[in-house]
N, C-alpha and C positions, 0 to 999 in steps of 0.2 A: 504494500500500500504506500503510495506516495505521500509524504508529509504535507505537501501543498494542498492535497485534497481533504485534509482534515480541518474541520472547523471546531476547535476545542471549546467546550463549555467553560466559561470563566465565571466563577462565583461572583455574585453581585458585591460591590464594595471591596473587592480584592484586586491587587495588582496582577496583571497578566504575567505569564512567564512562558518561555519558549519550550516546546516539547521536542525532545530528540526522539529518534525512531525507537530507541530501546525503552522509552517511557510510555509508549502507547500500549496499553495493557488490556485492550478489549480482546476477549477470546469467545469462541463458541460456548454456549451455555453448557453443553454436555462435557466440555473439557475442564470445567471448574471442579475443584475438589468437593466432595460430598460434605465437607466440614465448612464450606463457604457460608458466610452469613447472608441471609436473605431478608428482603422487605417485600411484603405482598400488598398490592393495591388493587382494589376491585373497582372497575368503572361501573357507573350506574346504568349502563346499557351496553349492548354488544356493539362493537365497532364494525363499520363497513370495510370492504376491501381497500378502498382509497384511504380511509382513516388508519387502517392497519399499516399500510405502506408508510404513511407519514409518521405514525408512532414509532415504527421500527427505525426509520431514518433518524428521528430525533433522539431516540434512546441510544442508538449506536454511537451517534456523535457525542452524546453526553458521556457514555462509558469510555470512549477513546480518550477523553480528557479528564476523567474522574481521578482525583488524586487525594493524597493525605499529606498536607503541608508541602506540596510540590513534588512528592514522590508518587510515581505511578503505582497503581495496585491492579491486580488481575480482577477484571470486572466483566459482567455480562448481564443479559436480561432474557426473559422469555415471556411471551404473551400466550396465555392459556385460554382456550375456549373463546377466543376473540374478545375477551372481557377482563381477564385477570392478568395484571402485570407483576412480574417477579423480577426485582433488581437483586443482583448478587455481587458480593465482593469476597475474594479470597483473602482472609486476614492473616494467613500464615506468616507473611513477612512484615506486614505493617497493618495494625488495627485501624479501622475507620475511627474518625474523631467527630466531635460535634460539628465542626466546620464542614467536613466532607459529607456528613449525613444531611446537614442543612442544604448543601449544594444539590444533593439528589432530590430533596423535597422541592427546591426551586425548579429543577428540571421537570418534575412531575406537574407542578403548578403551571408551568409554561405549556405543557402538553394539555392540561385541562383547558386552558384558555384557547389554544389552537383548535381543539376538537369540541369545545363546549360540552364537557363531561365533568363528572365529579369523581375524582380519584383520591384526593388526600384527606377527605373528611373521614376521620376514624370512628365517628359515631354512627356506623351503619353495619348491617348484617347482610351477608350474601348467602342465599340459599337456592337450592335447585328445586324447581317445580316442574315436573315432567323432565324435559330436556333443556329447559330454559333457566338461566341464572336470573334471579330477581334480587334486587337490593332494596332494603327497607331501613328506615331510621331505627337505631337501637332503642330509642325511647318509646316507640310504639310497637315493639316486637311482641310484647305480651299479648296484645290484642290479636296479632296474627296467629299465635298459638291457640288462644281461646276460640277463634273463629275457625280453627281447623286448617288454616292455610299452611301452617308449619306443624308437623306431627313429630313424634319421637324419632321416627326413622327418616325424616327429611334431612338431606345432606346440607350441611352448612360449612362455611370456611372456618377452619380452625385458626383462631387468632394467636395461638401459642407457638406456632412453628417459628423456628429461628435459623435453621440451617437448610442447605440444599437437600440433605438426606431426609429432613422432615417433610419434604414435599409429598412423599408417599402418603402422608396423613393430612394433606391439604383439606380434603373433604371428609368430614366426620358426621355421624348421625347427631341430630340435635340433642338427643338424650345423653350423648357423651360430651356435650359442650356446656357452657355456662347457662344455656337455655333450659337445662334439665330442671331447674327450680320451678319452671312453669308447668311441668307435666305432673299429673297425679302419680303418686308412688304406690 
């Protein structure tokens, strides 16, 4: 990849720095270590093909320039089911810091604005109804359970996952999540 073709994401309020070829640390998601740290963001709706292309381009550009205090880190992303974005960083050589995590949130907020979607609001619950992912505010989730829209065996995103290896448990039954308190025992 030519360095001229890379448009690094520079955190707001920070001085830019030049990247050398060995600092570009974007890798294919499957090549990241299973112990890589992940952050999961669910969009409030499925993305169209055109939106997916734009999201992949923006996320790849961000990952190519994502760093910790000027040091490149192995990073990647995956978009699952056209609606769930997983950012990943291999922290085996350098742990992410508050500044680097803040820069990733800003990149997601930029994507929110470009696509007119909600990604970074953490006060929501994603669940599967038939083959569709639905997203609802966490504050009103009890009524979804009471109305039978979410049942004990409804798949919900597990908010406790932290590593790439944990992705095998991304979807769990509602009865195995914090929503269990709303089901009769």
